[in-house]
C-alpha positions in Angstrom: 0.0 0.0 0.0 2.2 2.7 -1.3 1.3 6.4 -1.3 0.9 7.8 -4.7 1.3 11.6 -4.7 0.5 13.0 -8.2 1.4 16.5 -9.2 0.3 17.4 -12.7 2.7 19.6 -14.7 2.3 23.4 -15.0 0.1 23.8 -12.0 0.6 24.7 -8.4 1.5 21.5 -6.3 -1.5 20.2 -4.4 -2.2 17.6 -1.7 -3.9 15.1 -4.1 -2.9 11.5 -3.1 -4.3 9.5 -6.0 -3.6 10.3 -9.6 -7.1 9.2 -10.6 -8.4 12.3 -8.7 -6.9 14.6 -11.3 -8.2 14.9 -14.8 -11.4 15.6 -16.8 -14.7 15.7 -14.9 -16.6 12.8 -16.4 -20.0 13.0 -14.8 -23.2 11.1 -15.5 -24.7 14.0 -17.4 -21.7 15.6 -19.1 -17.9 16.2 -19.3 -15.7 19.2 -18.5 -12.0 19.2 -19.5 -9.4 19.5 -16.8 -8.0 22.8 -18.1 -11.3 24.3 -19.2 -11.2 28.0 -18.4 -14.1 29.2 -20.7 -16.5 31.6 -19.1 -20.1 30.5 -18.7 -22.2 33.7 -19.2 -25.4 32.4 -20.8 -27.9 30.3 -18.9 -27.6 27.5 -21.4 -23.8 27.2 -20.9 -24.2 27.3 -17.1 -26.9 24.7 -17.2 -24.7 22.3 -19.2 -21.9 22.9 -16.7 -24.3 22.2 -13.8 -25.4 18.9 -15.4 -21.8 17.8 -15.7 -21.0 18.7 -12.1 -24.3 17.5 -10.6 -24.0 14.2 -8.7 -22.2 14.3 -5.3 -24.8 16.6 -3.7 -27.8 14.9 -5.1 -26.6 11.4 -4.2 -25.6 12.5 -0.7 -29.0 14.2 0.0 -31.2 11.4 -1.5 -29.1 8.9 0.4 -30.1 10.8 3.5 -33.7 9.5 2.9 -32.6 5.9 3.4 -34.5 3.1 5.0 -34.3 4.8 8.4 -35.5 8.0 6.9 -38.5 6.4 5.2 -39.5 4.8 8.5 -39.1 8.0 10.4 -41.1 10.2 8.1 -43.8 7.6 7.7 -44.0 7.4 11.5 -44.3 11.2 11.7 -47.4 11.2 9.4 -48.9 8.0 10.8 -48.7 9.1 14.4 -49.0 12.9 14.2 -50.7 13.7 10.9 -49.2 16.7 9.2 -48.4 18.6 12.4 -44.7 18.0 12.1 -44.2 19.3 8.6 -42.8 22.5 9.9 -39.7 20.5 11.2 -38.8 19.7 7.5 -39.0 23.4 6.6 -36.3 24.1 9.2 -34.1 21.2 8.0 -33.2 22.7 4.6 -30.8 25.4 6.0 -29.2 22.8 8.3 -28.7 20.4 5.4 -27.3 23.0 3.1 -25.1 24.7 5.7 -23.2 21.6 6.8 -22.8 20.1 3.3 -21.7 23.5 1.8 -18.7 23.4 4.1 -18.0 19.9 2.8 -18.2 21.2 -0.7 -15.4 23.7 -0.1 -13.2 21.2 1.8 -13.4 18.6 -1.0 -12.9 21.1 -3.9 -10.1 23.1 -2.4 -8.1 20.4 -0.6 -8.3 17.5 -3.0 -8.2 15.0 -0.2 -10.9 13.2 1.9 -12.3 14.1 5.3 -10.4 11.3 7.0 -7.0 12.5 5.7 -7.5 16.0 6.9 -8.5 14.9 10.4 -5.4 12.6 10.6 -3.1 15.4 9.5 -4.5 18.4 11.3 -5.6 16.8 14.6 -3.3 13.8 15.1 -3.5 10.0 15.0 -5.8 9.8 18.1 -8.7 11.7 16.5 -7.9 10.3 13.1 -8.3 6.7 14.2 -11.2 7.7 16.4 -13.0 9.2 13.4 -12.4 6.4 11.0 -13.1 3.8 13.7 -16.5 5.2 14.7 -17.3 5.8 11.1 -16.7 2.1 10.3 -18.8 0.9 13.2 -21.7 3.2 12.7 -21.7 2.7 8.9 -21.6 -1.0 9.1 -24.6 -1.1 11.5 -26.4 1.4 9.2 -25.8 -0.8 6.2 -27.4 -3.7 8.2 -30.5 -1.5 8.7 -30.5 -0.8 4.9 -30.7 -4.5 4.2 -33.4 -4.8 6.8 -35.3 -2.3 4.6 -34.6 -4.4 1.5 -36.0 -7.4 3.3 -39.2 -5.6 4.4 -39.8 -4.1 1.0 -39.4 -7.3 -1.0 -41.4 -9.3 1.6 -44.4 -7.3 0.5 -44.0 -8.8 -3.0 -43.7 -12.3 -1.4 -39.9 -12.6 -2.0 -37.9 -14.3 0.7 -35.0 -12.4 2.3 -32.8 -15.3 1.3 -33.3 -14.2 -2.3 -33.8 -10.4 -2.1 -30.9 -9.6 0.3 -28.2 -11.5 -1.7 -29.5 -10.2 -5.0 -29.4 -6.6 -3.7 -25.9 -7.0 -2.3 -24.7 -8.4 -5.7 -26.3 -5.5 -7.6 -24.5 -3.0 -5.4 -21.2 -4.7 -5.9 -21.5 -5.2 -9.6 -22.3 -1.6 -10.4 -19.6 -0.2 -8.1 -16.5 -2.2 -9.2 -16.8 -1.5 -12.9 -13.8 0.9 -13.0 -16.0 3.8 -14.4 -17.0 6.7 -12.2 -19.5 7.8 -14.8 -21.2 4.4 -15.0 -21.5 4.3 -11.2 -22.9 7.8 -11.0 -25.5 7.1 -13.6 -26.5 4.0 -11.6 -26.9 6.1 -8.5 -28.9 8.8 -10.3 -31.4 6.2 -11.3 -32.1 5.8 -7.6 -32.4 9.6 -7.3 -35.1 9.6 -10.0 -37.0 6.6 -8.4 -37.0 8.7 -5.2 -39.8 10.8 -6.8 -42.2 7.8 -6.5 -43.2 9.6 -3.3 -45.0 12.1 -5.5 -47.7 9.7 -6.9 -48.0 8.2 -3.4 -49.0 11.6 -1.9 -51.3 12.4 -4.8 -53.1 9.0 -4.4 -53.7 9.8 -0.7 -56.0 12.7 -1.7 -54.6 15.1 0.9 -56.0 18.3 2.2 -53.4 20.6 0.7 -54.6 23.6 2.6 -54.1 21.9 5.9 -50.7 20.6 4.9 -49.6 24.1 3.8 -50.7 25.6 7.2 -48.9 22.9 9.2 -45.7 23.7 7.2 -45.6 27.2 8.6 -47.4 26.7 11.9 -45.2 25.0 14.5 -47.3 22.7 16.7 -47.6 19.0 17.7 -50.8 17.0 17.4 -51.7 16.0 21.0 -49.2 18.4 22.5 -45.6 18.0 23.6 -44.8 14.6 24.9 -41.7 12.4 25.3 -42.6 10.4 22.2 -43.2 13.4 20.0 -39.9 15.1 21.1 -38.0 12.0 20.4 -39.5 11.7 16.9 -38.6 15.3 16.2 -35.0 14.6 17.3 -35.0 11.5 15.1 -36.2 13.7 12.1 -33.4 16.1 12.7 -30.9 13.3 13.3 -31.5 11.9 9.8 -30.4 15.2 8.2 -26.8 15.3 9.4 -24.8 12.0 9.8 -21.0 11.5 9.8 -21.1 9.3 6.6 -22.5 12.3 4.7 -19.5 14.5 5.5 -17.0 11.8 4.6 -18.9 10.6 1.5 -19.6 14.0 -0.3 -16.1 15.3 0.3 -14.4 12.2 -1.1 -17.0 11.9 -3.9 -16.2 15.5 -4.9 -12.5 14.7 -4.9 -13.1 11.6 -6.9 -15.2 13.5 -9.5 -12.2 15.9 -9.9 -14.2 19.0 -8.9 -11.9 22.0 -8.3 -12.6 25.4 -6.7 -13.6 26.8 -10.1 -16.7 24.7 -9.9 -17.7 25.3 -6.3 -20.8 27.5 -7.2 -22.1 24.6 -9.3 -21.5 22.0 -6.6 -23.3 24.3 -4.1 -26.3 24.4 -6.5 -26.1 20.6 -6.8 -26.2 20.3 -3.0 -29.1 22.8 -2.6 -31.1 21.0 -5.3 -30.5 17.7 -3.5 -31.6 19.2 -0.2 -34.9 20.5 -1.7 -35.5 17.1 -3.4 -34.9 15.3 -0.1 -37.3 17.5 1.8 -40.0 17.2 -0.9 -39.7 13.4 -0.7 -39.9 13.4 3.1 -42.9 15.8 3.1 -44.7 13.7 0.6 -44.3 10.6 2.8 -45.5 12.5 5.9 -48.6 13.9 4.1 -49.5 10.5 2.5 -49.3 8.6 5.8 -51.2 11.4 7.6 -54.2 11.2 5.3 -54.2 7.5 4.5 -54.1 6.4 8.1 -56.3 9.2 9.5 -59.4 7.6 11.2 -58.0 4.1 10.9 -56.8 1.7 13.7 -53.2 2.2 12.5 -53.3 6.0 13.1 -51.0 6.7 16.1 -49.7 3.2 16.2 -46.6 3.0 13.9 -44.7 -0.3 14.2 -42.2 -0.6 11.3 -42.0 0.2 7.6 -43.2 -3.3 6.7 -46.5 -2.9 8.6 -46.9 0.6 7.1 -46.5 -0.8 3.6 -49.3 -3.3 4.2 -51.3 -0.4 5.8 -51.0 1.7 2.6 -52.3 -1.3 0.6 -55.2 -1.9 3.0 -56.4 1.6 3.7 -55.2 3.3 0.6 -54.9 1.1 -2.4 -52.8 -1.8 -3.6 -51.0 0.6 -5.9 -50.0 2.8 -3.0 -48.7 -0.2 -1.1 -46.6 -1.2 -4.2 -45.3 2.3 -4.7 -44.3 2.6 -1.0 -42.5 -0.8 -1.1 -40.6 0.5 -4.1 -39.7 3.7 -2.3 -38.5 1.7 0.7 -36.4 -0.6 -1.5 -34.9 2.3 -3.5 -34.1 4.2 -0.3 -32.4 1.1 1.2 -30.2 0.5 -1.9 -29.1 4.1 -2.4 -28.4 4.4 1.4 -26.4 1.2 1.4 -24.4 2.2 -1.7 -23.4 5.6 -0.4 -22.8 4.7 3.2 -20.6 1.8 2.2 -18.6 3.8 -0.2 -18.0 6.5 2.4 -16.2 3.9 4.5 -14.1 2.7 1.5 -13.1 6.3 0.7 -12.1 6.9 4.4 -10.0 3.7 4.5 -8.3 4.7 1.2 -7.4 8.1 2.8 -6.2 6.4 6.0 -3.9 3.8 4.4 -3.0 6.0 1.4 -4.0 3.5 -1.2 -5.8 4.0 -4.5 -9.3 4.9 -3.7 -11.2 6.0 -6.8 -14.1 4.7 -8.8 -12.0 5.6 -11.9 -9.7 2.7 -11.0 -10.3 -0.9 -12.2 -10.5 -3.6 -9.5 -6.9 -4.7 -10.2 -5.6 -1.2 -9.5 -7.6 -0.6 -6.3 -8.1 -4.0 -4.7 -8.0 -2.7 -1.1 -10.6 0.0 -1.9 -13.0 -2.3 -3.6 -12.5 -5.2 -1.2 -13.5 -3.1 1.8 -16.7 -2.2 -0.1 -17.4 -5.8 -1.0 -16.7 -7.1 2.5 -18.9 -4.5 4.2 -21.8 -5.2 1.9 -21.6 -9.0 2.2 -21.0 -8.8 6.0 -24.1 -6.6 6.5 -26.2 -8.7 4.3 -25.2 -11.9 6.1 -26.2 -10.5 9.5 -29.7 -9.8 8.3 -30.0 -13.4 7.2 -28.9 -14.8 10.6 -31.9 -16.5 12.2 -33.1 -14.6 15.2 -30.4 -11.9 14.8 -31.1 -8.9 17.1 -32.2 -6.6 14.2 -34.2 -4.4 16.5 -31.2 -3.9 18.8 -29.1 -3.0 15.8 -31.6 -0.4 14.7 -31.6 1.1 18.2 -27.8 1.1 18.3 -27.6 2.9 15.0 -29.9 5.7 16.1 -28.2 6.1 19.5 -24.6 5.9 18.0 -25.5 8.5 15.4 -26.6 10.8 18.1 -23.5 10.3 20.2 -21.0 10.7 17.4 -22.7 13.6 15.6 -21.0 16.3 17.8 -17.5 15.1 17.0 -18.1 15.1 13.3 -19.7 18.6 13.4 -16.8 19.9 15.6 -14.1 18.7 13.2 -16.0 20.2 10.2 -16.1 23.6 11.7 -12.5 23.5 12.9 -11.3 22.4 9.4 -13.3 25.2 7.7 -11.6 27.7 10.0 -8.1 26.4 9.2 -6.7 29.0 6.7 -3.8 26.7 5.7 -6.4 24.2 4.6 -8.9 26.5 2.9 -7.0 29.7 2.3 -9.4 32.3 0.8 -12.3 29.8 1.1 -12.1 29.6 5.0 -15.2 30.4 7.0 -16.2 34.0 7.5 -17.2 35.2 11.0 -20.9 35.2 10.1 -20.6 31.6 8.9 -19.1 30.6 12.2 -21.8 32.3 14.2 -24.5 30.4 12.3 -22.4 27.2 12.4 -21.9 27.4 16.2 -25.7 27.9 16.6 -26.6 25.0 14.3 -23.9 22.6 15.6 -24.8 23.5 19.2 -28.5 22.8 18.6 -27.6 19.5 17.0 -25.4 18.6 19.9 -28.2 19.3 22.4 -30.6 17.2 20.3 -28.2 14.4 20.0 -27.4 14.5 23.7 -31.1 14.3 24.5 -31.5 11.4 22.1 -28.6 9.6 23.7 -29.8 10.2 27.3 -33.3 9.0 26.3 -31.9 5.9 24.8 -29.9 5.2 28.0 -32.5 6.4 30.5 -36.0 6.1 28.9 -37.7 7.5 32.0 -35.9 10.8 31.8 -38.0 13.9 31.1 -37.1 15.2 27.6 -38.8 18.6 28.2 -36.6 19.2 31.3 -33.5 18.1 29.3 -34.3 20.6 26.6 -34.6 23.4 29.1 -31.4 22.5 30.9 -29.3 21.7 27.9 -30.7 24.6 25.9 -29.7 27.0 28.7 -26.3 25.5 28.9 -25.9 25.9 25.1 -26.8 29.6 25.2 -24.4 30.2 28.1 -21.7 28.3 26.3 -22.2 30.3 23.0 -22.1 33.6 24.8 -18.9 32.6 26.7 -17.2 31.5 23.4 -18.3 34.8 21.8 -16.8 36.9 24.6 -13.6 34.8 24.6 -13.3 35.2 20.8 -13.6 39.0 21.1 -11.1 39.3 24.0 -8.5 37.0 22.3 -9.1 38.1 18.7 -5.8 38.2 16.9 -4.8 36.5 13.6 -2.3 33.6 13.7 1.1 34.5 12.2 1.0 34.0 8.5 -2.7 33.3 8.4 -4.4 36.7 8.4 -7.1 37.6 6.0 -4.6 39.9 4.2 -2.5 36.9 3.2 -5.1 36.1 0.5 -5.8 39.6 -0.8 -5.5 39.5 -4.6 -5.4 35.7 -4.7 -7.5 34.0 -7.4 -9.8 31.9 -5.2 -11.0 29.8 -8.3 -7.5 28.4 -8.7 -6.2 28.3 -5.1 -5.8 24.8 -3.7 -4.3 23.4 -0.5 -0.6 22.7 -0.9 0.8 19.3 -0.1 0.0 18.4 3.5 3.7 18.0 4.3 4.2 21.7 3.5 1.6 22.9 6.0 2.6 24.2 9.4 1.4 22.3 12.5 -2.2 23.1 13.2 -2.4 25.9 15.8 -5.3 25.3 18.2 -7.0 28.4 19.6 -8.1 28.4 23.2 -11.7 28.0 22.1 -10.8 25.0 20.0 -8.8 23.4 22.9 -11.8 23.9 25.3 -14.1 22.4 22.7 -11.9 19.4 22.1 -11.5 18.8 25.8 -15.2 18.9 26.3 -15.7 16.6 23.4 -13.4 14.0 24.9 -15.2 14.1 28.2 -18.6 13.9 26.4 -17.5 10.9 24.4 -16.0 9.0 27.4 -19.1 9.5 29.5 -21.9 9.1 27.0 -20.3 6.6 24.6 -19.2 4.5 27.6 -22.7 4.5 29.1 -24.2 3.7 25.7 -21.9 0.7 25.2 -22.8 -0.6 28.7 -26.5 -0.2 27.8 -26.2 -2.0 24.5 -24.3 -4.9 26.1 -27.1 -5.2 28.7 -29.7 -5.3 26.0 -27.7 -7.9 23.9 -27.4 -10.2 27.0 -31.1 -9.8 27.7 -31.9 -10.6 24.1 
């Protein structure tokens, strides 16, 4: 496993590790030459460029509506009608904000998220990030194959047939050695995601009520422990560690450079909108199909909901929902697994590109194959604790979210990494607020998983107050200690062409200088992980032994 550092001629040296990450952009919907400097002034030229760039954002966002997402949104509609639609409206800026930072990191640095964490924060945090990504991703892939099993069971197909066939399909379309072919395969899943539209139309909804509930925050039946946990689950499906790792590496693999950042931002925004449309359609459909039926307020799992659509809606609705669940499971499994393979390639500095043939990137493709086959095998084990695995995925995602978000913000404030593309103060303010809110919500989710009898309303009040105090303290500290790090002031990049600036080779960077705020944040993060992750592992072991 030798490191391959590739530096094309006649350009500024970059940190790119794999030669396959440099060259023409060969997307599913078009091609852009590596040295293309033509201006795109007309709408037609810009649209053609957008089509060529489009892919990483769309796939990441649609992958967000995986099997767990389908179940969560169906539960929201089935148990609370359309009263939680307003939550989705608030999720768009969260989705776009986090992934926009990833867009800049991937385009400017030319390396994956895992590589940056190793180099800028040390081996401890590097191995921690890759390790928790592997564990969480593997368990998530198991839940995706659970979704495959439930969806195909509706059509009378045994899991012993549907699960292996799905695993084989994912492997075959990933190891072809063609990035373009893989992306086209994934964009088919993106199109099938719109099956949610006919589902909602067939449910004959009250569009006026749905529109009002989108802008009128309230909860059917009032605030309760169950409703708050569902809201937290809805928010938790929007930002997951695999999304950060996947989109950054996929941007690098597609060979997108800073010149094309505006187009990749558009790709990400469009993907976020499509994701929310699909989620809203499922909530609305479940709300009006199950209203007044014995199933309203009694969500069990996506399989039972599929049968419910067929019974209380129509057989066509049941069929379409099963297709939506199957599609979500496959696109989720494909993207989540690939994010792990990308991270391992970054970590061990091996070839890790979909442009490579199998013989040129055996380690990269083998990790993908082994994870898919391993997850599929677990689903087929008789009496496997699938319910426990699903609970573990939800809880682990909540526990690990703060670390992923913290690293993202720190990297986007590292001017040696992003240069003229580093975060502006207003971005950091908004980022601190969003990340802080996500941390509070994930903390509540983790505590509720460990201690089901705890009061979520009290937790929101206590942790919300702590968040405000913490943000005010960090703001005061930033003002008092405000001074640029030597050689990294804003003036260092005055007159620099941002469209061509790329992070230099990692070996040329100065050691990362941690500010006092960053040191406090990282110390708090360590304490949080030790306490909460330790308690969670203890709880899961107890549940496993009881099972």
